N, C-alpha and C positions, 0 to 999 in steps of 0.2 A: 504493500500500500504506500501511497505517497505520504510524506510526512505531514502531520496535521496537528494543530493544537488540541489539547485534551479538553473536551467540553463536558461539563456536568449538568445533566438536566434535572438536570437534577430537579374508628375507635373498642400447781401448788401441792405441794405435798404436805402431809400432816404427820405428826409423831405417831408411831405404831405403839398401841397399848396392848399388853398381854392380859386378857380377861382372867380375873381370879374369882369372880362372883357373877351372879346374874346381872347386877348393876353394871359391872365392868363389861359384860357381853353386850349389853344395850349400848354402852358408850362406844364400843368398837364398831358396831353396825353404823352408828351415826358418823363415825370418823371415815368410814369407807365410802360414804356417799359422794358422788361426783359434784364438784362445785358448779353452781349455776352459771351459764354463759352470760356474759355482760350484754345488756342491751346496747346497740350502737347509739352514739350521741345523736341528738336531734339534727345537728348540722350535717352529720354523716348520713343520716337517713334521708334527708332532703336531697343531698348530693347524689346518693345512689339511686333514688327514685327518678330524678330528672335524667341522670346519665343512662339508666336502664331504658327509659322511653325513647331516648335519642338513638342508642345503639340497636334497639329492636326495630327501629323504623317507624314506631308509633308516632314520633314527632320527626318528620322528614326535614331535610335542609330547607331553610327559609321559614320554618314554622316559628311563630312567636310564642315563647313560653309565657306562662302566667306572670303578671306583674308581681313585684316583691310584696306589695300589700295583700295581694290575693293569696300568695303562698304563706304569708304570715297568718292569715285567717285560717287557711286550710290546716296548717300544722300547729296552730295555737302556740306560736313562739314569737320571739322578738324580731324586729326588722334586721337587727345586727346578725342574728343567726342565719337568716335567709341570705343576707348579703354575703356572708362568709362562704356559703355553699356555692352561690352563683359566681363569685370571684374565682373560686378554685376551678370551676368548669370553664371559665373564660381563659384561665392560664393553660388549661389542657387543650384549648383550641376547639372545644365542642360547641360553644356558643359565643356570640358577639353582642356587645351592647351598642345600641344605636341611640344617639342623643334625642331625647323627647319622644322616642318611639317604643323603646323596650328592649328586650333581649331576644335574640333569634338563634335558631340552630344554624351553625355554619355549614358551608359546603365543604366536602373533603377536598384537600388541596395538598398536592405532593410535588416534590422535586425528584427527578430521576436522572440517571447518567446517560448522556448522549452516546459516549463511546465505551460504556460498560454494558455487558449483557447480564441481566440479573432477573430475578423472579419478581413478578408483579405483586405476589403476595407480600413481599417485604415493603413495597411502596405503601400498600394498604395498612399493614400492621404498624408502620412508622407513624400513621395518623392516629393510632390508638383505637382503630375500628376493627370489628371482626371481618375476616376475609371469607368470600365464598366464590367458587368457580362453577360455571355451568357450560358444558359443551352443547352447542346448538346443532351443528351439522358436522358430518365426517364422511368422506368418500375417497376411495382409491380410484384414480382415473388417469387416462393418457394426458400428457402435457399438450396444451394448446399452443398455437403459434405465438401468442403473446407471452405465455409462460416460458417458452423456449428462448425467446429473445431476452426476457427478464433475467433468466438464470443460466443462460448459455448452455442449453440442454440439447441433446441429440433428438433426432426425429422419433426415436422409439422410447423416449424417456417417460417414466410414470411418476406420479405424485400422490401424496396424501394431502387432501384439501380439507382444512378444518376451520370452522368458525366457532368462537366461544365468547362468553361474557365473563368479566371479572367484577365482583361486587365489593363495595366498601359499606359495611352495615347492610341496610336494605336497598341501597341505591346502586344502580349500575355505575361502575368506575371506568371501565375500559372495554372496548370492543376489539377483539383479536381476530384477524383473518390471516391464516398461515398456510403456506405451501411447503411440504417437505420432499426433497429429492430422494426417491427410493433407491437410486443408484448409490447415493452416499450413505443412506441410513435405511437399509432394506428391512430392518426389524420394525420400523414404523408402520409397515403394512399390516402387521398383526396387532398393533396397540390400539385399544379402543379410545383412549383419552377421556374416558368417562370420569375417572377419579383424580386425574392429574393433568394439569395444563401442559400443552405441548412444549412451551418454552422451558418450564422446569424440567420436563422429561429430557429434552435435548441437552440442557446444561449438565445434567447428571450422567449422560452417556456419551456425548460426542465432543471430542476436543476440537476447538475451532482455532484457526490461525489468523483470520482477518475478518473484518466486518465493514460494511458501508452503511451510513445512516443518511436519510433524507428527511428533513423536517419542514412541515409547511402548515399554514392555517387554511382551513376549508370551512364552508358552511355544511352542516349535516344534511345528507340526502335523506330521502324518505325512509330507507332501510335503517340507516344509522340512528335517525331520530326515534324511530319506533323502538329499537333495541335498547338505546341509551335513555329512553324516557325523557326526551327533550323535544323542543319544537323544531320542525324542519327549518334549516337555515341557521340554526344556532352555531356560533363560532366554535370550531373544534381544532384541537392540535392533533395532527397526524404524524406519526413517526413510522417511516418505512425503513426496514433494515434487511440487507442481504448478508448472509454469513457463509463463509466457505472454509474448507479444511482440506489441506493437501491438494489444492488445485481444483477441487470439486465444490460447486455451490451446494450447501447443505439445506438452507431454508431461506425463504423470503417471508417476512411478516409485516403486516400493516396494523398498527395499534392506533385506535381512534379514541381520544380523550375529550370529553366536554371541556371547552377552553378554560373555564373558571376553576377546574379541578386539577390543573397541572401547570407547571412552569419549568423553564430551563434556567439553570444558573451556570455560567461559563467561568472556568478558572484556566488561565493560560499565562505563559511567560513570554516576554519579548525575545525574538531571535537575536536581537542586538541589545544587550542590557542598557546601553547608554542612550537609546532612543527615548524620546519623550512620549507622553500620552497622546 
């Protein structure tokens, strides 16, 4: 590959008593009882209730959570207790406060590496959200002309063609469309990809020597909009990557993220240290 800067794209114990009498025996029975579990503090209970509703998807991104005075009445506690719980959820990135409007569930927002190949699960878990994978379609087929040009394949090449969704909590996070070259990875023909995402499967099995990324902004077409639960035309970030090993293209993947849920962060060094910004 040509030299390139590295880009990063980046929810007690007790004393034992030896009974010597009936009274001592009763005492021993009492001593062996398990200590009662402590009730969580009220602030912790509010925090866990609100967090649970967000992570379960009951309160989706953009949902306004009850005002602090409403939570104060609901939990029969002080405004300070409610504020403490809400502040902690803000720090965790699960909600955001809007001036004169209230507090709202945030949209998942992640950074990922442009020139790293990694598991989307890690992106989601970095947000503190539960991850879920859902394979939509999978078929082994002959490579079409457009596939052969894209991956420099022979006329007789065959592919595994997979479409899948990755979720952050209850919300779609990323749409994955992937082609796997069966000449490079013949075992993919027998893999169902029901329980493991193809990217994670490839990372664990196939050593790669080089990759090429293309990144662009697009408006969601009808298919992507339906699968990602967004309006058609919504700005999306599309990452297309070709990966090869030992001179053979292994896979081509197109990852589509709703634009507000992803960002790129670049880190690079000047080729001539004395040059200015």
